[in-house]
Every structure is written in C-alpha cells, then in structure tokens.
C-alpha positions as CSV (number, residue, x, y, z in Angstrom):
1,M,-8.5,-60.7,-27.7
2,N,-11.3,-61.1,-30.2
3,A,-14.8,-59.6,-29.8
4,T,-16.3,-62.7,-28.3
5,Q,-13.5,-63.1,-25.7
6,R,-13.8,-59.3,-25.0
7,A,-17.5,-59.5,-24.4
8,A,-17.0,-62.5,-22.1
9,W,-14.3,-60.8,-20.2
10,E,-16.4,-57.6,-19.8
11,K,-19.1,-59.8,-18.1
12,N,-16.4,-61.2,-15.7
13,Q,-15.2,-57.7,-15.0
14,A,-18.8,-56.5,-14.2
15,R,-19.2,-59.4,-11.7
16,G,-15.9,-58.5,-10.0
17,R,-12.6,-60.0,-9.2
18,D,-13.8,-61.6,-5.9
19,R,-16.5,-63.6,-7.7
20,F,-14.0,-64.6,-10.4
21,L,-11.6,-65.9,-7.7
22,L,-14.4,-67.7,-5.9
23,R,-15.3,-69.5,-9.1
24,K,-11.6,-70.5,-9.5
25,I,-11.4,-71.7,-5.9
26,G,-14.5,-73.8,-6.6
27,R,-12.9,-75.4,-9.6
28,A,-9.8,-76.1,-7.7
29,A,-11.9,-77.7,-5.0
30,W,-13.3,-80.2,-7.5
31,M,-10.0,-81.0,-8.9
32,G,-8.5,-81.3,-5.5
33,A,-11.3,-83.6,-4.3
34,I,-10.6,-85.9,-7.3
35,L,-6.8,-85.9,-6.8
36,F,-6.7,-86.0,-3.0
37,G,-9.6,-88.5,-2.8
38,G,-8.2,-90.7,-5.5
39,L,-4.7,-90.7,-4.0
40,H,-6.1,-91.5,-0.5
41,V,-8.2,-94.4,-2.0
42,V,-5.1,-95.8,-3.8
43,L,-2.9,-95.6,-0.7
44,V,-5.5,-97.3,1.4
45,L,-6.2,-100.1,-1.2
46,F,-2.6,-100.9,-1.9
47,G,-1.4,-100.4,1.7
48,K,1.3,-97.9,0.9
49,G,2.0,-95.6,3.8
50,P,-0.1,-95.0,6.9
51,I,-3.8,-94.6,6.7
52,V,-4.5,-90.9,7.2
53,P,-7.7,-89.9,9.1
54,P,-10.3,-88.5,6.7
55,W,-10.4,-85.2,8.5
56,D,-6.7,-84.7,7.7
57,V,-7.3,-85.4,4.0
58,I,-10.3,-83.0,4.0
59,A,-8.2,-80.3,5.7
60,E,-5.4,-80.7,3.2
61,W,-7.8,-80.7,0.3
62,A,-9.5,-77.5,1.6
63,L,-6.2,-75.6,2.1
64,M,-4.7,-76.7,-1.2
65,S,-7.9,-75.8,-3.0
66,L,-7.9,-72.3,-1.4
67,F,-4.2,-71.8,-2.1
68,F,-4.1,-73.0,-5.7
69,G,-7.5,-71.4,-6.6
70,M,-6.3,-68.0,-5.3
71,V,-2.9,-68.2,-7.0
72,F,-4.0,-69.5,-10.4
73,G,-7.2,-67.3,-10.3
74,S,-5.1,-64.2,-9.6
75,A,-2.7,-65.0,-12.3
76,E,-5.5,-65.6,-14.8
77,W,-7.2,-62.3,-13.8
78,Q,-4.0,-60.4,-14.4
79,E,-3.4,-62.1,-17.7
80,K,-6.9,-61.4,-19.0
81,E,-6.7,-57.8,-17.7
82,E,-3.5,-57.3,-19.7
83,A,-5.0,-58.8,-22.8
84,F,-8.0,-56.6,-22.4
85,R,-5.9,-53.4,-22.0
86,E,-3.8,-54.4,-25.0
87,S,-7.0,-55.0,-27.0
88,D,-8.3,-51.5,-25.9
89,A,-5.1,-49.9,-27.0
90,E,-5.2,-51.7,-30.3
91,N,-8.8,-50.7,-30.9
92,E,-8.0,-47.1,-30.2
93,K,-5.3,-47.1,-32.9
94,H,-7.7,-48.3,-35.6
C-alpha cells in the first residue's frame, strides 16, 4: 500500500465501516438496477418467459443489492485492513 492509498484508506477508516458498507450497497444498487432492469426489458421485448410484475423485479433488485453490497463490501474492507496492517508492519521495520 503506497502513501496515497494509505491516506485514502485512513479517511475511510475514520468514516467507519458502516458508512463504507453503505457506499458499497449503493454501488451494488446501481449495478443491480442496470442488470435487473435491462434483463427485465429484454425478456419483455423478446417475449421470453412470463412477464414479472414490476414490484417483484424491484424486490429482487433490492435484496440482491443488499446481499452483494454487504458481501463484497465486507470482503473489500477486510482486504484493505490487511493491506493497511501489513503496510504498518513494513513501515515499522524501516
């Protein structure tokens, strides 16, 4: 972890893990909206499969965004924390 990455990660740490996860959930929501919305439009336009009520699509999108945002956000937090600790240990040696 270089000095720039370290400074950026220290800002994220100061904001807290919960805020970091909320940002990741927000990003997952945008990606999910594009994927679920796009898939739904394609299925409706080409007549493949049953037309699903919009509320079902929205509920699936919300649950998947929450799930994947939490899972990938937690994994990223752990990965960055490990890199930060390794960087700390490396800086103490020098």
